[in-house]
Every structure is written in structure tokens, then in C-alpha cells.
C-alpha positions in Angstrom: -23.0 1.6 -59.4 -26.3 1.1 -56.5 -25.2 -1.3 -54.1 -27.8 -3.8 -55.2 -26.2 -4.5 -58.3 -28.3 -6.6 -61.0 -26.4 -8.6 -63.8 -27.8 -8.8 -67.2 -26.5 -11.0 -70.6 -24.2 -9.4 -72.7 -22.2 -10.4 -75.7 -18.5 -8.6 -75.8 -19.5 -5.7 -73.8 -16.2 -3.7 -72.6 -16.4 -2.1 -69.1 -17.2 1.7 -69.3 -14.3 2.2 -67.4 -11.6 0.2 -69.8 -11.4 1.9 -73.1 -11.0 -0.7 -76.1 -9.2 -0.2 -79.3 -10.6 1.6 -81.6 -10.2 -0.7 -84.5 -9.6 -4.2 -83.0 -8.0 -6.8 -85.0 -10.1 -9.4 -86.0 -9.0 -13.1 -85.7 -12.6 -15.0 -86.8 -14.5 -17.3 -84.9 -13.2 -20.1 -82.9 -12.0 -23.5 -83.5 -14.5 -25.2 -81.5 -17.5 -23.6 -79.5 -16.3 -22.0 -76.4 -19.7 -21.3 -75.0 -20.9 -23.1 -71.7 -22.5 -26.6 -72.6 -25.3 -25.9 -70.3 -27.7 -22.8 -70.3 -26.8 -20.2 -67.9 -29.0 -17.6 -65.9 -29.2 -13.7 -67.0 -30.1 -12.5 -63.0 -30.3 -13.5 -59.4 -28.3 -15.2 -57.2 -26.4 -16.9 -59.7 -24.2 -14.4 -61.0 -24.7 -11.3 -58.9 -22.3 -9.1 -56.7 -22.3 -8.5 -53.2 -22.5 -5.6 -53.8 -20.5 -4.6 -56.9 -17.8 -6.7 -59.3 -15.8 -7.5 -56.3 -16.5 -8.0 -52.5 -13.1 -8.6 -50.4 -12.4 -9.2 -47.0 -8.5 -9.7 -47.0 -8.7 -11.3 -43.6 -11.5 -12.6 -41.8 -9.8 -11.4 -38.4 -11.1 -8.0 -39.3 -15.0 -8.8 -39.1 -16.3 -8.7 -35.6 -18.2 -11.4 -34.0 -21.9 -10.8 -33.6 -24.7 -12.9 -32.2 -26.4 -15.3 -34.7 -29.7 -15.2 -34.0 -32.3 -17.0 -36.4 -35.7 -18.4 -36.5 -35.3 -22.0 -34.4 -31.5 -21.8 -33.9 -30.5 -22.7 -30.2 -29.1 -19.3 -28.5 -25.3 -19.2 -27.7 -24.0 -19.1 -31.5 -22.2 -15.8 -32.9 -20.8 -15.1 -36.6 -18.7 -13.3 -38.9 -21.0 -12.2 -41.8 -18.9 -12.2 -45.0 -21.7 -11.5 -47.7 -25.0 -11.4 -48.3 -27.4 -11.6 -51.4 -29.1 -8.9 -52.8 -31.6 -11.1 -54.5 -32.3 -13.5 -51.8 -30.7 -12.6 -48.3 -28.2 -15.7 -49.0 -25.5 -15.4 -46.3 -22.0 -16.6 -46.0 -20.5 -16.5 -42.4 -17.9 -17.7 -39.9 -20.2 -19.4 -37.4 -18.9 -19.8 -33.5 -20.3 -23.1 -32.1 -19.5 -23.1 -27.8 -18.8 -26.2 -26.2 -22.0 -28.1 -25.2 -24.6 -26.1 -27.7 -27.1 -28.6 -29.4 -30.1 -28.3 -31.7 -32.9 -30.7 -31.7 -33.7 -33.4 -34.8 -35.3 -31.4 -37.6 -34.7 -29.6 -41.0 -33.7 -26.1 -42.6 -35.9 -24.2 -44.4 -33.0 -23.3 -47.2 -29.9 -25.2 -48.1 -27.1 -24.9 -45.4 -23.8 -26.2 -46.3 -21.0 -26.5 -43.6 -17.3 -26.9 -43.6 -15.5 -27.5 -40.0 -12.5 -25.2 -39.9 -11.9 -26.3 -36.4 -13.5 -28.4 -33.4 -16.2 -31.0 -33.9 -19.8 -31.2 -35.0 -22.4 -34.3 -34.7 -25.4 -34.0 -37.1 -27.1 -37.0 -36.3 -25.0 -40.0 -36.6 -22.6 -37.6 -38.6 -19.4 -36.9 -37.4 -17.2 -33.8 -38.2 -14.0 -32.6 -37.5 -11.6 -30.1 -38.7 -11.9 -30.0 -42.6 -15.2 -31.8 -42.9 -17.6 -30.8 -45.1 -21.6 -31.5 -45.1 -24.2 -30.1 -47.3 -28.1 -30.4 -46.0 -30.6 -29.5 -48.8 -33.7 -27.5 -47.6 -36.3 -29.7 -46.2 -34.0 -32.6 -45.7 -34.4 -34.2 -42.1 -31.5 -34.6 -40.4 -30.8 -35.9 -36.6 -29.8 -33.8 -33.0 -27.0 -31.0 -34.1 -24.4 -31.0 -31.3 -20.8 -29.9 -30.5 -18.7 -31.8 -27.5 -15.6 -29.2 -27.8 -17.2 -26.6 -29.4 -16.4 -25.6 -33.3 -15.9 -23.0 -35.9 -17.7 -23.9 -39.1 -17.6 -21.8 -42.7 -21.2 -21.6 -43.6 -23.6 -21.1 -46.2 -27.4 -20.6 -46.0 -29.1 -20.1 -49.8 -31.5 -18.1 -48.0 -32.6 -16.4 -45.0 -31.7 -19.0 -41.8 -34.6 -21.1 -40.5 -34.8 -24.3 -38.6 -37.8 -26.1 -38.1 -37.6 -28.9 -35.3 -39.7 -31.6 -36.6 -39.9 -35.5 -36.3 -39.3 -36.0 -40.3 -38.2 -33.5 -43.5 -40.2 -31.7 -46.0 -42.4 -34.0 -48.4 -40.4 -33.5 -51.9 -37.1 -32.5 -49.9 -34.1 -33.1 -52.5 -32.4 -35.8 -50.2 -31.0 -37.3 -53.4 -28.6 -34.2 -53.2 -27.2 -34.4 -49.5 -23.5 -34.4 -49.1 -22.0 -36.3 -46.0 -19.1 -38.0 -44.4 -16.5 -35.9 -46.8 -13.4 -35.0 -44.9 -10.2 -33.2 -46.9 -7.6 -35.7 -44.7 -9.2 -38.7 -46.4 -9.4 -37.3 -49.8 -6.8 -37.1 -52.7 -6.0 -34.0 -55.1 -6.6 -34.2 -58.9 -6.6 -32.1 -61.9 -9.1 -33.7 -64.5 -11.6 -36.8 -63.4 -13.6 -36.9 -60.9 -13.1 -32.9 -61.0 -15.5 -31.7 -64.3 -14.1 -30.2 -67.2 -14.6 -26.9 -67.3 -13.3 -25.5 -70.3 -12.8 -26.4 -74.0 -9.4 -28.5 -74.5 -9.1 -30.0 -71.3 -8.6 -28.4 -67.5 -5.7 -26.1 -66.9 -2.7 -28.4 -65.9 -1.0 -26.9 -62.3 -3.9 -26.9 -60.4 -4.8 -29.8 -58.0 -8.7 -30.2 -57.0 -10.8 -31.7 -54.8 -14.4 -32.2 -55.2 -16.7 -31.7 -53.0 -20.2 -31.5 -54.5 -21.4 -31.1 -57.7 -25.2 -30.7 -57.3 -27.7 -32.8 -59.2 -30.0 -30.8 -60.2 -28.7 -27.1 -60.4 -24.7 -28.0 -61.5 -23.5 -25.3 -58.6 -20.2 -26.7 -57.0 -17.8 -26.5 -53.9 -14.4 -27.9 -54.1 -10.7 -27.4 -52.4 -8.1 -25.9 -55.3 -4.2 -26.4 -53.9 -1.4 -24.1 -55.8 2.1 -23.3 -55.2 4.7 -21.3 -57.1 8.3 -20.5 -57.0 10.0 -17.5 -59.0 9.2 -18.1 -62.9 12.3 -18.9 -64.9 12.9 -17.3 -67.8 10.7 -17.4 -70.6 8.7 -15.7 -73.5 6.0 -18.1 -73.5 2.4 -17.1 -72.0 1.9 -17.4 -68.9 -1.5 -18.5 -66.8 -4.4 -18.6 -69.4 -2.5 -18.1 -72.1 -1.1 -15.2 -71.0 -4.9 -13.4 -70.9 -7.4 -13.5 -68.1 -10.4 -15.9 -67.1 -14.3 -15.5 -67.2 -16.9 -17.4 -65.7 -20.4 -17.7 -66.4 -21.6 -17.8 -62.4 -20.2 -15.8 -59.6 -16.9 -17.5 -57.9 -16.6 -17.2 -54.0 -13.2 -18.0 -52.3 -12.1 -18.7 -48.8 -8.2 -19.3 -48.0 -8.0 -21.5 -45.3 -4.3 -22.2 -45.3 -1.3 -20.3 -47.3 2.1 -18.8 -47.1 0.6 -15.1 -47.2 -1.3 -13.2 -44.6 -2.9 -9.7 -44.9 -2.4 -7.7 -41.8 -4.3 -4.6 -42.7 -8.2 -4.5 -43.5 -7.6 -3.1 -47.2 -10.7 -4.1 -48.9 -11.1 -2.0 -51.6 -9.3 -2.1 -55.1 -5.5 -1.0 -56.0 -5.2 -0.2 -59.9 -3.0 -2.4 -61.9 -1.5 -2.4 -64.7 -0.6 -6.0 -66.0 -2.6 -8.3 -64.0 -5.9 -8.4 -61.5 -9.6 -8.0 -62.1 -11.8 -6.1 -64.8 -13.7 -4.1 -61.9 -15.3 -1.0 -62.1 -12.4 1.0 -61.7 -10.4 -0.6 -64.6 -7.7 -3.0 -63.7 -7.2 -3.9 -60.2 -5.8 -6.2 -57.6 -7.0 -6.8 -53.9 -5.3 -7.8 -51.0 -5.7 -11.0 -49.6 -4.5 -13.6 -47.8 -4.9 -16.5 -45.5 -8.1 -16.5 -43.9 -9.2 -14.4 -46.3 -12.6 -14.0 -48.2 -14.3 -12.7 -51.3 -17.1 -13.0 -53.7 -16.6 -12.4 -57.5 -19.7 -11.4 -59.8 -19.9 -13.7 -62.8 -18.6 -12.2 -65.8 -15.5 -10.6 -64.4 -12.2 -11.0 -66.1 -9.4 -12.1 -63.9 -5.9 -12.9 -64.4 -3.2 -10.8 -67.0 -5.7 -8.3 -68.2 -3.1 -6.5 -69.8 -0.1 -7.7 -72.0 3.5 -6.7 -69.9 6.4 -5.7 -72.6 9.0 -8.6 -73.5 11.1 -9.7 -70.6 14.9 -7.8 -70.1 17.3 -9.6 -71.9 21.1 -9.6 -71.4 23.8 -9.0 -73.7 23.7 -13.0 -75.5 20.0 -12.3 -76.2 19.0 -14.3 -73.4 15.5 -13.5 -71.2 17.0 -12.5 -67.6 15.8 -13.9 -64.3 12.1 -14.6 -63.9 10.4 -12.4 -61.4 7.7 -13.7 -58.0 8.6 -15.6 -54.7 8.0 -18.9 -53.4 4.4 -19.5 -52.3 1.6 -21.9 -51.4 -2.0 -22.0 -50.5 -5.3 -23.8 -50.5 -8.9 -22.5 -51.4 -12.5 -23.4 -50.5 -14.5 -22.4 -53.9 -18.0 -22.1 -54.7 -20.0 -21.5 -57.9 -23.6 -21.1 -58.6 -23.3 -23.2 -61.8 -21.6 -25.9 -62.7 -18.0 -24.3 -63.4 -16.8 -22.9 -66.6 -14.1 -21.0 -68.0 -13.5 -18.8 -71.0 -10.3 -16.6 -71.8 -9.9 -13.2 -72.9 -6.9 -11.2 -73.5 -8.0 -7.9 -71.9 -10.8 -6.1 -70.1 -12.4 -5.1 -73.3 -13.6 -8.6 -73.9 -13.0 -8.3 -77.6 -10.4 -10.9 -78.5 -10.9 -14.5 -77.0 -8.1 -17.0 -76.5 -8.8 -21.0 -76.5 -7.1 -23.7 -75.9 -6.8 -26.5 -78.7 -4.2 -29.5 -78.6 -2.2 -27.9 -75.7 -1.8 -24.8 -77.6 -3.4 -21.3 -77.2 -5.2 -19.5 -80.2 -6.6 -16.2 -80.7 -10.5 -15.4 -82.1 -13.1 -12.8 -81.8 -14.7 -13.2 -78.7 -18.2 -14.3 -78.9 -19.1 -15.9 -75.6 -22.2 -14.4 -73.8 -21.0 -12.9 -70.4 -22.6 -10.5 -67.8 -22.0 -6.9 -67.1 -23.7 -5.0 -64.3 -26.8 -2.7 -64.4 -28.7 -0.5 -61.9 
């Protein structure tokens, strides 16, 4: 695969690296359509890889700081470049802001999305501290930017970063999409509303969300998700996603600010797996990641339990023995290029889907448009 990967719409096409069964069992159509209830793109930023199907950084400490010299920005900034769009030069980066740094009033030529990971940042009269969030659409005027003590930011620019000093914003700028004065410590966690429904049958129980942005025009979303786990109790019931894997019509981008797991070696590539992971070019694979880790997953990539494990071992009385796993917790920052939507499949062949209806899982012949790469 070339480093510049393009994605195109496909129907139930398996990855070349994973052989599909010669004669797949037919289950018929889903009870209710599982397709996204909104138009989805067939190429470009919303679905692309950066590059390939998975771009993984186990820990941002493995990325070197380099000067961030972009048109219009005051000198003194440094960044760790996490990923870059092959179609429009959008970037994700960790930005270091030194104490006393400032930028005059004006506007950005592209969307500028900011999470303060540490320190302080003021944008006009907006005061940002740790885990504050601000979204400034392209062309929207904002006051002077400055930091008193210095700051470390997680930052996304939807295009090549460029700042213009000005006394007002651009005509037609999307002021209605601006998000300001949001802070994790002031918000509560929830499963459903106000977090949008992201699948037919209701949101997945057990995942707590905190919506930061749902763009009123594009549907793009940014949010926080909190997860925790304990060693699984003995059970013969399906696990997450009905014992299958999740598929999205958009990319998913993750950064993990806090959690119990930490990657101590810079192993970015895939490791072949058997039962769980991502359906990538190399087949079923897992990736090393932990706290302060980052990854970008292209659209249409199944992830989760992508191969079925054999039945659990039973004791002499026929009872399932102790489950596997270890306690863990973490929370992530997540972004998508469209409104979040999810469908579910049994494996990397994308032949059999799993629908969630009335609290139960049912298989069907997968017919949802998805994306696959081509050069």
C-alpha cells in the first residue's frame, strides 16, 4: 500500500489479508436498517488513514519536540507532530507554549481545536486550565492568546496552520459553531443523552461519555470516554459488541490522557492476534498503547473481537472456570470526522453483521456501506 492511502465506498468487501469462508451462512437482512442515518463521504479527510489503516504511537514521549513555525504565529512554540492528513494537510499535535508567550487578536485560517493538558491559556476573556477545551472555527475572531505559566496543549488544525492578525473575523465565518468555556472537571459523565445515539438499538452500556463538540454543520464530534474493567467473571455469553467487532463510517482518533496502562517501548507496528484487535492490512492485529498514547484508525476498520474464541474451559461439574483479564481504568479523548455511528460484524470478512435489538444480539447478512483502501 502506498503511504498516501485513499478510501472508497464498498459493500461487504473483505480485507485481502483475511480469507473469507467459501460458503458463508445466510441470516437474511437486519430487523432494522443498520446504515448511518446521514450521508457519509466516500473519500478524503473524514475517512482517510494517516497513513494506512492504523497509525499508532504507544506514548507521545517517543515523539521528539521540534519548533512549531507556522505562518502568523509568534515564535517560541514547539510541537510533537502526531499525525498529518494526506488529503488536506490537517495535523494533530502536542503543542508546548512557553511562559509569557502571546499572540495578538485575529483569526485562524483553518479550524483550531484545543485541549489544555497542563498549564494555562487565555483566549481573549476565555480562561483555559487543565482539561479545558476550546474550538475556534476558521475565520472566527478571537482576542489575544497568552499563557502566564506556560501550557501543554493537544491541538488539531483542520488544514495547514496559519494565523492572521486582525481586528475582526472573516465574513461568513461559522461563529455559531464556536465552543468555549468547557472543562472536564465541571462536566458530568453519561451513557445516553446528551451524547448522541450512535447505533440502532441504543448506546452501548458500560461506556461513560462527555460530549465536548458535535458540529452543527458537519456532525464532527469530539468527546471523552471513561472505561474500567475487572477480571471477567465466568460466562458463556457474548462479550463487547455481541462477541463481534465495531465498524465506523468515519475515522476515529484517540489520545489517552490518563489510565493504568503505560507503554514503555516504542513499538508502533501491529502484532498478529488471534481473537481480538483490528482488521488491518496484516490481518487481525493488536497495537501497543497506554497512557499518553495516540492513534488514528481509518474508516471501515473492524475492531474488537474479530475472531471467535473457543468455549471457556469448564470444571468437572460443567461450570465455566475463572475468567481472564486484570483490573484497569482509563479515559480517552476521541474525535470523528462525521457524527459517530457504529455497526457490528462477526469477523474480518465483513459478511455477517450483528444487530442489537431490545437488549439482544442477532446476526444478519451485513449490507452496510463501508470503506476499504486503494491506491
